[in-house]
VOBA-1610 file (N, C-alpha, C; in pm, whole numbers, padded with zeros to 5 digits, always signed):
BEGIN
Met-06383-03882-03402Met-06344-03873-03261Met-06193-03867-03252Lys-06149-03768-03174Lys-06004-03749-03164Lys-05944-03856-03075Met-05827-03899-03115Met-05755-04001-03037Met-05652-03929-02949Phe-05642-03973-02827Phe-05542-03916-02736Phe-05437-04021-02704Ile-05316-03982-02713Ile-05205-04074-02680Ile-05171-04053-02534Val-05179-04156-02457Val-05149-04148-02315Val-05005-04188-02292Val-04934-04101-02238Val-04794-04130-02207Val-04787-04181-02065Thr-04739-04300-02047Thr-04730-04357-01913Thr-04606-04307-01844Val-04624-04282-01718Val-04511-04232-01638Val-04495-04322-01518Ser-04375-04368-01500Ser-04348-04453-01384Ser-04289-04369-01274Cys-04340-04394-01152Cys-04292-04314-01038Cys-04236-04406-00932Ala-04135-04359-00866Ala-04075-04435-00756Ala-04063-04343-00637Ile-04078-04401-00519Ile-04062-04322-00397Ile-03923-04351-00341Ile-03841-04244-00338Ile-03704-04260-00291Ile-03682-04163-00176Ser-03647-04218-00063Ser-03621-04138+00058Ser-03736-04045+00090Gly-03858-04094+00069Gly-03974-04013+00105Gly-04011-03909+00002Leu-03937-03904-00114Leu-03967-03806-00217Leu-04011-03878-00343Ala-04107-03823-00414Ala-04156-03885-00537Ala-04063-03847-00650Ala-04003-03946-00715Ala-03917-03921-00829Ala-03984-03982-00950Cys-04025-03901-01045Cys-04098-03948-01162Cys-04009-03944-01284Ala-04003-04056-01354Ala-03921-04063-01475Ala-04013-04076-01594Pro-03989-04003-01704Pro-04076-04013-01822Pro-04065-04151-01884Gly-04174-04194-01945Gly-04177-04325-02012Gly-04091-04325-02135Pro-04087-04436-02205Pro-03996-04448-02318Pro-04029-04355-02432Asp-04158-04309-02443Asp-04192-04223-02554Asp-04169-04075-02523Ala-04134-04044-02394Ala-04114-03904-02357Ala-03973-03859-02393Ser-03952-03726-02409Ser-03820-03670-02441Ser-03756-03626-02311Pro-03653-03694-02264Pro-03591-03657-02137Pro-03525-03519-02145Thr-03530-03448-02030Thr-03463-03319-02022Thr-03322-03340-01967Glu-03222-03302-02043Glu-03084-03326-02004Glu-03035-03213-01913Met-02979-03251-01799Met-02921-03153-01707Met-02783-03114-01758Pro-02752-02984-01763Pro-02619-02943-01811Pro-02509-02988-01717Gly-02403-03040-01771Gly-02290-03084-01690Gly-02194-02969-01667Pro-02086-02991-01594Pro-01988-02885-01568Pro-01923-02839-01698Glu-01893-02709-01703Glu-01831-02656-01823Glu-01692-02715-01840Pro-01655-02749-01963Pro-01522-02806-01985Pro-01415-02702-01953Pro-01300-02743-01901Pro-01194-02647-01868Pro-01147-02570-01990Asn-01116-02445-01970Asn-01065-02361-02078Asn-00926-02413-02118Pro-00911-02457-02241Pro-00782-02514-02283Pro-00667-02414-02273Glu-00696-02285-02294Glu-00590-02185-02286Glu-00539-02173-02141Ile-00633-02180-02047Ile-00594-02173-01907Ile-00512-02296-01870Gln-00558-02413-01912Gln-00486-02536-01880Gln-00346-02536-01938Glu-00334-02486-02060Glu-00202-02482-02124Glu-00109-02386-02050Ala-00164-02270-02009Ala-00083-02173-01936Ala-00041-02226-01800Ile-00132-02296-01732Ile-00100-02355-01601Ile+00015-02454-01615Gln+00009-02536-01718Gln+00116-02635-01740Gln+00249-02566-01768Ser+00243-02449-01831Ser+00366-02378-01866Ser+00431-02311-01745Leu+00359-02301-01634Leu+00415-02239-01514Leu+00536-02316-01463Gly+00543-02444-01496Gly+00655-02526-01450Gly+00762-02547-01555Asp+00753-02474-01665Asp+00850-02490-01774Asp+00990-02449-01729Glu+01089-02516-01783Glu+01228-02487-01746Glu+01273-02352-01801Asn+01206-02307-01906Asn+01243-02180-01969Asn+01174-02064-01897Glu+01254-01973-01844Glu+01199-01862-01767Glu+01106-01775-01850Asp+01141-01755-01977Asp+01058-01672-02064Asp+00920-01735-02083Val+00917-01867-02093Val+00789-01937-02108Val+00706-01920-01982Arg+00771-01932-01866Arg+00699-01916-01740Arg+00642-01775-01727Asp+00725-01676-01761Asp+00680-01537-01751Asp+00563-01510-01845Ala+00569-01567-01964Ala+00460-01548-02060Ala+00332-01612-02009Ala+00345-01726-01941Ala+00227-01795-01887Ala+00165-01713-01774Ile+00249-01656-01689Ile+00199-01572-01579Ile+00123-01454-01637Glu+00181-01391-01738Glu+00117-01275-01801Glu-00017-01314-01864Ala-00018-01428-01932Ala-00141-01473-01997Ala-00251-01500-01895Leu-00215-01565-01786Leu-00314-01596-01682Leu-00365-01469-01616Ala-00276-01374-01597Ala-00317-01248-01536Ala-00417-01176-01625Glu-00393-01181-01755Glu-00485-01115-01850Glu-00621-01184-01853Met-00625-01313-01825Met-00752-01386-01823Met-00837-01347-01703Gly-00773-01293-01599Gly-00846-01243-01485Gly-00914-01348-01401Ala-01033-01315-01355Ala-01106-01400-01261Ala-01129-01541-01314Glu-01140-01556-01444Glu-01164-01688-01503Glu-01053-01787-01470Ala-00931-01734-01454Ala-00816-01821-01429Ala-00794-01851-01281Val-00867-01784-01193Val-00842-01797-01050Val-00858-01940-00997Pro-00967-02011-01028Pro-00980-02146-00974Pro-00863-02237-01011Ala-00816-02228-01134Ala-00703-02311-01177Ala-00576-02270-01103Leu-00559-02140-01080Leu-00441-02093-01009Leu-00444-02135-00863Val-00562-02136-00804Val-00575-02183-00666Val-00531-02329-00656Arg-00572-02409-00752Arg-00530-02550-00752Arg-00379-02561-00770Ala-00323-02471-00852Ala-00179-02473-00878Ala-00098-02439-00754Leu-00159-02371-00657Leu-00088-02340-00533Leu-00058-02465-00452Glu-00121-02577-00488Glu-00098-02704-00421Glu-00005-02795-00501Asp+00048-02743-00611Asp+00136-02824-00697Asp+00261-02867-00621Gly+00314-02983-00658Gly+00434-03034-00592Gly+00559-02958-00628Asn+00553-02880-00737Asn+00667-02802-00784Asn+00660-02661-00725Ala+00760-02624-00648Ala+00761-02492-00583Ala+00760-02380-00687Glu+00823-02404-00800Glu+00825-02303-00906Glu+00684-02273-00956Val+00604-02377-00966Val+00465-02360-01011Val+00386-02285-00904Arg+00406-02319-00778Arg+00334-02252-00670Arg+00368-02104-00665Trp+00498-02075-00681Trp+00542-01935-00683Trp+00477-01860-00799Ala+00478-01921-00917Ala+00422-01857-01035Ala+00271-01835-01020Ala+00203-01932-00960Ala+00059-01920-00941Ala+00027-01804-00848Ala+00101-01792-00740Ala+00079-01681-00646Ala+00109-01548-00714Thr+00214-01545-00796Thr+00249-01423-00868Thr+00138-01382-00963Ala+00083-01478-01036Ala-00026-01448-01128Ala-00149-01398-01055Leu-00179-01456-00940Leu-00294-01412-00861Leu-00274-01267-00815Gly-00151-01234-00780Gly-00122-01097-00740Gly-00143-01000-00855Glu-00105-01041-00976Glu-00122-00953-01091Glu-00269-00938-01128Ile-00349-01039-01099Ile-00493-01027-01122Ile-00553-00927-01024Gly-00502-00926-00902Gly-00544-00827-00803Gly-00678-00857-00737Pro-00755-00754-00707Pro-00881-00772-00633Pro-00978-00870-00697Glu-00967-00890-00827Glu-01056-00986-00894Glu-01029-01128-00848Ala-00915-01150-00785Ala-00878-01285-00740Ala-00912-01304-00592Val-01009-01229-00542Val-01040-01230-00399Val-01077-01370-00349Glu-01132-01455-00434Glu-01169-01589-00389Glu-01048-01676-00358Ala-00929-01626-00395Ala-00806-01703-00369Ala-00743-01666-00235Ile-00804-01576-00160Ile-00742-01527-00037Ile-00708-01640+00060Phe-00800-01732+00083Phe-00772-01837+00181Phe-00662-01931+00133Ala-00655-01953+00003Ala-00547-02036-00051Ala-00413-01965-00034Leu-00412-01834-00051Leu-00289-01757-00036Leu-00248-01750+00111Ile-00345-01742+00200Ile-00314-01746+00343Ile-00244-01877+00376His-00295-01986+00320His-00231-02117+00341His-00089-02116+00284Ala-00071-02049+00170Ala+00060-02043+00105Ala+00161-01962+00186Leu+00114-01880+00278Leu+00207-01805+00364Leu+00288-01899+00454Glu+00245-02025+00462Glu+00317-02125+00543Glu+00389-02227+00455Asp+00400-02198+00327Asp+00468-02288+00234Asp+00612-02312+00279Glu+00665-02428+00249Glu+00803-02460+00287Glu+00905-02377+00209Asp+00864-02326+00094Asp+00955-02248+00010Asp+00937-02098+00038Gln+01046-02030+00073Gln+01034-01890+00112Gln+00987-01801-00002Trp+01019-01837-00127Trp+00977-01754-00239Trp+00827-01766-00265Val+00771-01882-00234Val+00627-01898-00244Val+00559-01813-00135Arg+00615-01816-00016Arg+00558-01736+00094Arg+00565-01587+00060Leu+00678-01546+00006Leu+00695-01406-00032Leu+00593-01367-00138Ser+00579-01451-00240Ser+00486-01422-00349Ser+00341-01420-00300Ala+00310-01506-00204Ala+00174-01509-00148Ala+00146-01379-00073Ala+00243-01333+00005Ala+00226-01208+00078Ala+00209-01092-00020Glu+00291-01090-00122Glu+00282-00983-00221Glu+00145-00985-00291Ala+00097-01105-00324Ala-00033-01118-00390Ala-00145-01064-00302Leu-00140-01094-00174Leu-00243-01045-00082Leu-00240-00892-00076Gly-00121-00836-00080Gly-00110-00691-00081Gly-00169-00631-00207Glu-00150-00698-00321Glu-00203-00647-00447Glu-00355-00644-00447Met-00417-00724-00362Met-00563-00725-00353Met-00617-00611-00268Gly-00528-00543-00195Gly-00568-00427-00119Gly-00669-00456-00009Pro-00760-00363+00016Pro-00858-00378+00125Pro-00941-00505+00116Ala-00953-00562-00006Ala-01032-00685-00021Ala-00969-00801+00055Ala-00839-00788+00089Ala-00769-00896+00158Ala-00767-00876+00309Val-00860-00798+00361Val-00861-00769+00505Val-00868-00897+00588Gly-00930-01000+00535Gly-00939-01126+00608Gly-00805-01193+00631Ala-00702-01147+00558Ala-00569-01207+00571Ala-00483-01136+00674Val-00535-01030+00737Val-00453-00952+00831Val-00391-01037+00941Pro-00466-01124+01011Pro-00403-01205+01116Pro-00290-01293+01065Ala-00309-01352+00948Ala-00204-01439+00891Ala-00081-01357+00852Leu-00102-01237+00799Leu+00010-01151+00762Leu+00084-01102+00885Val+00012-01076+00991Val+00077-01038+01118Val+00167-01152+01164Gln+00118-01274+01153Gln+00199-01389+01190Gln+00322-01400+01101Ala+00306-01364+00973Ala+00418-01371+00878Ala+00525-01266+00909Leu+00493-01167+00991Leu+00595-01070+01032Leu+00703-01136+01114Gly+00677-01259+01158Gly+00777-01334+01234Gly+00846-01441+01151Asp+00827-01438+01019Asp+00888-01537+00931Asp+01040-01535+00945Glu+01102-01651+00926Glu+01248-01659+00937Glu+01319-01581+00829Ser+01251-01555+00717Ser+01310-01480+00607Ser+01277-01332+00621Ala+01380-01249+00622Ala+01358-01104+00633Ala+01279-01052+00513Gln+01301-01112+00397Gln+01229-01066+00278Gln+01080-01097+00289Val+01048-01214+00341Val+00907-01249+00359Val+00844-01155+00462Arg+00917-01128+00570Arg+00866-01036+00672Arg+00838-00899+00611Gly+00930-00855+00525Gly+00914-00725+00462Gly+00791-00719+00372Tyr+00773-00823+00292Tyr+00658-00824+00201Tyr+00527-00838+00277Ala+00530-00907+00389Ala+00409-00917+00473Ala+00374-00779+00528Ala+00477-00704+00569Ala+00453-00569+00620Ala+00393-00481+00511Leu+00451-00487+00393Leu+00400-00405+00283Leu+00257-00444+00247Ala+00226-00573+00253Ala+00090-00619+00224Ala-00009-00559+00323Leu+00030-00554+00449Leu-00056-00494+00552Leu-00078-00346+00521Gly+00027-00281+00476Gly+00014-00140+00440Gly-00081-00120+00323Glu-00071-00208+00224Glu-00156-00196+00105Glu-00303-00226+00137Ile-00327-00304+00240Ile-00465-00327+00284Ile-00521-00197+00341Gly-00434-00115+00398Gly-00473+00018+00440Gly-00532+00026+00580Pro-00617+00125+00605Pro-00674+00145+00738Pro-00743+00022+00796Glu-00791-00065+00708Glu-00857-00187+00756Glu-00759-00280+00828Ala-00629-00252+00813Ala-00527-00335+00879Ala-00487-00275+01012Arg-00573-00194+01071Arg-00540-00128+01198Arg-00504-00228+01307Gly-00556-00349+01298Gly-00524-00450+01397Gly-00379-00495+01394Ala-00306-00456+01289Ala-00166-00496+01275Ala-00070-00388+01324Val-00123-00273+01367Val-00037-00159+01401Val+00063-00193+01511Ser+00019-00260+01615Ser+00108-00293+01726Ser+00223-00381+01679Ala+00192-00480+01597Ala+00296-00571+01547Ala+00392-00497+01455Leu+00341-00405+01374Leu+00427-00327+01284Leu+00516-00232+01363Ala+00463-00178+01472Ala+00545-00092+01557Ala+00661-00171+01617Gln+00634-00293+01658Gln+00740-00379+01710Gln+00842-00412+01601Ala+00792-00425+01476Ala+00881-00457+01364Ala+00979-00345+01333Leu+00954-00226+01386Leu+01048-00115+01367Leu+01180-00142+01439Arg+01182-00248+01522Arg+01305-00288+01591Arg+01362-00418+01534Asp+01311-00460+01419Asp+01359-00583+01355Asp+01508-00574+01326Glu+01576-00689+01327Glu+01720-00691+01302Glu+01755-00649+01160Ser+01659-00663+01067Ser+01681-00627+00927Ser+01642-00482+00903Ala+01736-00402+00852Ala+01707-00262+00822Ala+01600-00250+00714Glu+01605-00340+00618Glu+01506-00338+00511Glu+01366-00362+00568Met+01358-00457+00660Met+01229-00486+00723Met+01179-00366+00802Arg+01270-00297+00872Arg+01230-00181+00950Arg+01175-00070+00859Ser+01237-00053+00744Ser+01189+00050+00651Ser+01053+00011+00594Tyr+01032-00117+00568Tyr+00903-00164+00518Tyr+00794-00145+00625Ala+00829-00172+00749Ala+00732-00155+00857Ala+00691-00009+00870Ala+00788+00081+00858Ala+00757+00224+00865Ala+00666+00264+00749Ala+00700+00215+00630Ala+00617+00247+00512Ala+00475+00196+00531Ala+00462+00075+00586Ala+00329+00016+00606Ala+00247+00099+00703Leu+00309+00147+00809Leu+00237+00230+00906Leu+00190+00359+00841Gly+00272+00413+00752Gly+00231+00532+00681Gly+00112+00506+00590Met+00109+00389+00527Met-00001+00354+00438Met-00131+00330+00515Ile-00119+00285+00638Ile-00238+00268+00722Ile-00291+00404+00765Gly-00201+00501+00781Gly-00242+00639+00806Gly-00283+00669+00949Pro-00378+00759+00966Pro-00419+00802+01101Pro-00457+00689+01195Glu-00499+00577+01139Glu-00535+00462+01223Glu-00412+00402+01292Ala-00294+00446+01251Ala-00170+00393+01310Ala-00116+00483+01420Val-00202+00566+01479Val-00157+00664+01577Val-00086+00601+01696Glu-00121+00480+01734Glu-00056+00419+01850Glu+00091+00388+01824Ala+00133+00393+01697Ala+00272+00365+01663Ala+00359+00490+01668Val+00301+00606+01697Val+00378+00731+01695Val+00502+00726+01784Pro+00495+00679+01908Pro+00617+00673+01991Pro+00727+00588+01926Ala+00688+00475+01868Ala+00788+00388+01804Ala+00846+00455+01681Leu+00765+00531+01608Leu+00813+00601+01488Leu+00907+00714+01527Ile+00878+00781+01637Ile+00969+00886+01686Ile+01105+00826+01717Gln+01103+00710+01781Gln+01229+00643+01812Gln+01302+00603+01685Ala+01225+00564+01582Ala+01285+00521+01455Ala+01351+00636+01380Leu+01318+00760+01416Leu+01384+00875+01354Leu+01533+00877+01389Gly+01571+00799+01489Gly+01712+00789+01527Gly+01779+00663+01477Asp+01712+00589+01390Asp+01769+00465+01336Asp+01899+00494+01261Glu+01990+00397+01263Glu+02120+00417+01197Glu+02110+00417+01046His+02001+00367+00991His+01984+00359+00845His+01889+00468+00797Ala+01935+00548+00702Ala+01858+00661+00651Ala+01721+00621+00595Pro+01710+00511+00519Pro+01577+00475+00467Pro+01475+00450+00578Val+01521+00401+00692Val+01430+00379+00804Val+01388+00514+00861Arg+01483+00606+00875Arg+01451+00739+00929Arg+01354+00814+00838Ser+01380+00810+00708Ser+01291+00881+00616Ser+01154+00815+00612Gly+01151+00682+00621Gly+01023+00611+00624Gly+00943+00646+00748Ala+01013+00658+00861Ala+00945+00694+00986Ala+00888+00835+00977Ala+00965+00928+00921Ala+00917+01065+00905Ala+00794+01068+00814Gly+00803+00993+00705Gly+00691+00987+00612Gly+00566+00931+00677Ala+00584+00830+00761Ala+00469+00769+00830Ala+00406+00868+00927Leu+00489+00944+00997Leu+00436+01043+01091Leu+00355+01149+01017Gly+00402+01187+00900Gly+00327+01283+00820Gly+00194+01225+00773Ala+00195+01097+00736Ala+00072+01033+00691Ala-00030+01019+00804Ile+00018+01003+00925Ile-00073+00997+01041Ile-00135+01134+01064Gly-00059+01239+01032Gly-00114+01374+01034Gly-00120+01439+01171Pro-00220+01524+01194Pro-00230+01599+01320Pro-00223+01513+01446Lys-00263+01388+01436Lys-00258+01300+01552Lys-00115+01268+01594Ala-00019+01301+01506Ala+00122+01274+01537Ala+00192+01398+01590Asn+00116+01489+01648Asn+00175+01617+01691Asn+00284+01602+01795Gln+00286+01493+01870Gln+00391+01476+01969Gln+00528+01453+01905Ala+00528+01428+01775Ala+00653+01405+01703Ala+00715+01533+01651Ile+00648+01648+01669Ile+00697+01774+01610Ile+00841+01807+01651Pro+00878+01801+01780Pro+01017+01832+01816Pro+01118+01740+01747Ala+01088+01612+01742Ala+01180+01517+01680Ala+01192+01542+01530Leu+01081+01578+01466Leu+01083+01608+01323Leu+01161+01737+01295Ala+01147+01835+01383Ala+01222+01959+01367Ala+01372+01931+01375Gln+01409+01843+01465Gln+01550+01805+01478Gln+01597+01729+01353Ala+01506+01649+01295Ala+01541+01570+01177Ala+01566+01658+01054Leu+01529+01785+01061Leu+01558+01878+00950Leu+01708+01901+00935Glu+01785+01858+01035Glu+01931+01871+01029Glu+01998+01737+01001Asp+01920+01636+00965Asp+01974+01504+00937Asp+02076+01510+00822Glu+02172+01420+00824Glu+02274+01418+00720Glu+02218+01375+00585Ser+02104+01307+00585Ser+02042+01260+00462Ser+01940+01360+00410Glu+01954+01400+00286Glu+01858+01494+00227Glu+01717+01433+00219Phe+01711+01299+00205Phe+01581+01234+00198Phe+01508+01242+00333Val+01584+01231+00440Val+01525+01242+00573Val+01481+01385+00597Arg+01564+01482+00561Arg+01529+01623+00582Arg+01401+01658+00505Arg+01393+01612+00382Arg+01275+01642+00301Arg+01151+01577+00361Ala+01164+01450+00403Ala+01049+01380+00462Ala+01005+01446+00591Ala+01101+01494+00670Ala+01068+01560+00796Ala+00992+01690+00772Ala+01039+01769+00674Ala+00970+01894+00642Ala+00827+01866+00594Thr+00814+01768+00507Thr+00682+01732+00456Thr+00589+01688+00569Ala+00643+01609+00661Ala+00564+01560+00773Ala+00514+01674+00860Leu+00600+01772+00886Leu+00560+01887+00967Leu+00445+01962+00900Gly+00450+01968+00767Gly+00341+02033+00696Gly+00210+01959+00710Phe+00216+01827+00699Phe+00093+01747+00708Phe+00036+01744+00850Ile+00121+01761+00949Ile+00069+01769+01085Ile-00010+01898+01101Gly+00030+02002+01027Gly-00051+02122+01020Gly-00014+02235+01115Pro-00109+02323+01146Pro-00083+02443+01226Pro-00010+02420+01357Glu-00027+02302+01417Glu+00042+02276+01544Glu+00194+02270+01526Ser+00238+02261+01401Ser+00383+02259+01374Ser+00443+02399+01379Ala+00365+02498+01421Ala+00416+02636+01427Ala+00540+02646+01515Val+00551+02557+01613Val+00671+02561+01700Val+00796+02521+01624Ala+00779+02461+01506Ala+00894+02419+01426Ala+00928+02521+01318Val+00859+02635+01317Val+00882+02736+01214Val+01029+02781+01207Pro+01096+02806+01322Pro+01238+02845+01312Pro+01322+02742+01237Ala+01300+02614+01264Ala+01377+02509+01196Ala+01341+02503+01048Leu+01214+02521+01015Leu+01172+02520+00875Leu+01227+02642+00802Thr+01237+02753+00871Thr+01292+02875+00811Thr+01438+02852+00774Gln+01512+02788+00861Gln+01652+02755+00829Gln+01659+02659+00711Ala+01562+02568+00701Ala+01561+02470+00593Ala+01538+02534+00457Leu+01488+02657+00455Leu+01470+02728+00328Leu+01604+02756+00261Ala+01711+02744+00338Ala+01845+02768+00283Ala+01921+02637+00264Asp+01851+02524+00272Asp+01917+02393+00257Asp+01986+02383+00121Glu+02094+02307+00116Glu+02168+02293-00009Glu+02091+02214-00115Asn+01993+02137-00071Asn+01913+02057-00164Asn+01781+02128-00195Trp+01754+02152-00323Trp+01635+02230-00359Trp+01504+02161-00321Glu+01504+02029-00319Glu+01382+01959-00282Glu+01351+01977-00133Val+01453+01990-00052Val+01433+02018+00090Val+01379+02161+00105Arg+01437+02255+00030Arg+01389+02394+00036Arg+01242+02402-00006Glu+01208+02330-00112Glu+01069+02329-00158Glu+00977+02269-00052Ala+01019+02158+00009Ala+00937+02093+00112Ala+00918+02185+00232Ala+01023+02259+00268Ala+01013+02352+00381Ala+00912+02462+00351Ala+00917+02517+00229Ala+00823+02622+00191Ala+00679+02570+00191Leu+00661+02451+00139Leu+00527+02391+00137Leu+00476+02365+00278Ala+00565+02326+00367Ala+00526+02302+00505Ala+00480+02432+00571Leu+00553+02541+00546Leu+00515+02671+00601Leu+00380+02714+00545Asn+00356+02680+00419Asn+00227+02707+00356Asn+00115+02637+00433Met+00135+02511+00469Met+00032+02432+00536Met+00013+02474+00682Ile+00118+02530+00742Ile+00107+02581+00879Ile+00023+02708+00880Gly+00038+02790+00777Gly-00045+02908+00762Gly-00003+03026+00849Pro-00100+03105+00895Pro-00069+03228+00970Pro+00025+03210+01088Gly+00031+03091+01143Gly+00120+03067+01256Gly+00267+03072+01218Ala+00295+03083+01088Ala+00434+03086+01041Ala+00476+03227+01002Met+00412+03328+01058Met+00439+03467+01020Met+00586+03504+01032Glu+00655+03451+01130Glu+00797+03488+01148Glu+00885+03442+01033Ala+00832+03355+00947Ala+00911+03305+00834Ala+00900+03395+00712Val+00816+03500+00718Val+00791+03584+00601Val+00920+03643+00541Pro+01009+03705+00621Pro+01131+03761+00561Pro+01213+03656+00484Ala+01227+03538+00542Ala+01304+03432+00475Ala+01233+03386+00348Leu+01102+03383+00350Leu+01025+03341+00231Leu+01039+03445+00120Ile+01041+03573+00158Ile+01060+03678+00057Ile+01196+03661-00010Gln+01295+03630+00071Gln+01429+03606+00016Gln+01430+03483-00074Thr+01349+03383-00039Thr+01344+03259-00117Thr+01281+03281-00254Leu+01210+03392-00273Leu+01153+03424-00404Leu+01263+03443-00509Gly+01386+03456-00462Gly+01500+03469-00554Gly+01573+03337-00576Asp+01515+03227-00529Asp+01580+03096-00543Asp+01601+03062-00691Glu+01706+02986-00717Glu+01738+02948-00855Glu+01637+02851-00916Arg+01558+02783-00833Arg+01462+02685-00882Arg+01320+02742-00882Glu+01254+02730-00996Glu+01117+02780-01009Glu+01023+02713-00909Asn+01042+02581-00888Asn+00956+02510-00794Asn+00962+02572-00655Val+01082+02608-00615Val+01103+02665-00482Val+01041+02805-00475Arg+01063+02884-00580Arg+01007+03019-00583Arg+00854+03015-00576Ala+00794+02926-00653Ala+00648+02914-00654Ala+00596+02872-00517Ser+00665+02777-00454Ser+00624+02729-00322Ser+00634+02841-00218Ala+00737+02923-00231Ala+00754+03035-00138Ala+00641+03136-00155Ala+00602+03161-00279Ala+00493+03255-00305Ala+00361+03203-00248Trp+00337+03074-00265Trp+00214+03015-00209Trp+00214+03026-00057Ala+00331+03002+00003Ala+00341+03010+00148Ala+00314+03152+00197Leu+00370+03249+00128Leu+00348+03388+00167Leu+00199+03424+00160Ala+00132+03377+00056Ala-00010+03405+00043Ala-00091+03339+00154Ala-00056+03214+00187Ala-00129+03141+00290Ala-00106+03201+00429Ile+00014+03252+00452Ile+00048+03307+00584Ile-00011+03446+00604Thr-00003+03528+00499Thr-00039+03669+00513Thr-00180+03704+00463Gly-00234+03621+00377Gly-00363+03654+00317Gly-00349+03749+00200Gln-00226+03785+00163Gln-00199+03873+00049Gln-00165+03787-00074Asp-00178+03847-00192Asp-00145+03775-00315Asp-00062+03866-00405Leu+00066+03862-00383Leu+00158+03946-00460Leu+00247+03863-00552Gly+00209+03738-00571Gly+00283+03650-00662Gly+00427+03632-00621Gln+00518+03637-00719Gln+00660+03619-00692Gln+00737+03751-00698Asp+00665+03860-00681Asp+00727+03993-00685Asp+00792+04022-00549Ala+00919+03992-00538Ala+00990+04007-00412Ala+00988+04151-00362Ala+01002+04249-00455Ala+01004+04390-00415Ala+00870+04431-00354Ala+00761+04384-00416Ala+00627+04416-00365Ala+00606+04355-00227Trp+00653+04234-00211Trp+00639+04168-00082Trp+00721+04240+00025Gln+00841+04281-00010Gln+00927+04350+00085Gln+00863+04482+00129Gln+00806+04552+00032Gln+00740+04679+00063Gln+00620+04655+00156Trp+00543+04552+00127Trp+00428+04521+00212Trp+00472+04486+00353Trp+00576+04404+00364Trp+00625+04359+00494Trp+00674+04477+00579Glu+00749+04568+00516Glu+00802+04683+00588Glu+00688+04772+00638Ala+00579+04774+00561Ala+00465+04857+00600Ala+00392+04799+00722Gln+00414+04672+00746Gln+00348+04607+00861Gln+00426+04626+00990Gln+00549+04671+00978Gln+00634+04680+01097Gln+00610+04812+01173
//
């Protein structure tokens, strides 16, 4: 007769639930505890506060390479009493990028840090996360009013890097085009351009910024108008005027913007035709490319484009040939004589 061993089990009722514990002869099942901290991460976190800059930089790089695994420790480091550590933690999170998305709320909190460099680094980190940081848009808009112009600038750039999802910040960025800091104004213009067509409500402010006393702001405004595209058609007259700006960067940005606005820029063809003779070859190239994008509406520019086929720069000659093909529907390459013969036959 087979013998059966009966294992006794004691049960207790706790809070209305039956909790049964195995008897002394049973093998208990052990619940896994929390994973021990990664020693490499802990060592790198400690090094963020090292007096040696090279050691700190190496720690930031190491944590960035560890990626998402290092994020929880870096989030805790944002609360460190040492501002240097907080700055380094935010910097590392930015280098990790979208993989550090779980740190967004901690970085939003860091935008109010007492140390301006921590705030700046937090804004930059949020920008590095791109569209994944859309939840930070309201906090970044608030940071546009930071007492530090540099923090304001990085907040603007972060909004731009979030992209079209930051459309709720367009009004605030348009207002920032009047900021007392020229650097901030240029960052605001750049951010509006990165948001793109969703920033159409900023077009009037960007047109006004084309008259800013600082060239980087003017070129940034022109670039933003081009990025907004056809919806920025009311800026065409101002952009045509900007083709005569004293800054070659502004002239080039204005020509490019007219091209991106498209066929409606046909009213600017006379100004673009004059720009084909600009002293700067990049402006001449941009003008030719703009005429290309305008297409058949730029027919009056054909004689000047034929002449541009003799430009000293290959880039400019090629752009002129493309423009001629787009405007006329003909494909005669860079053969100026053939183009001239064709044009005369049309008259």
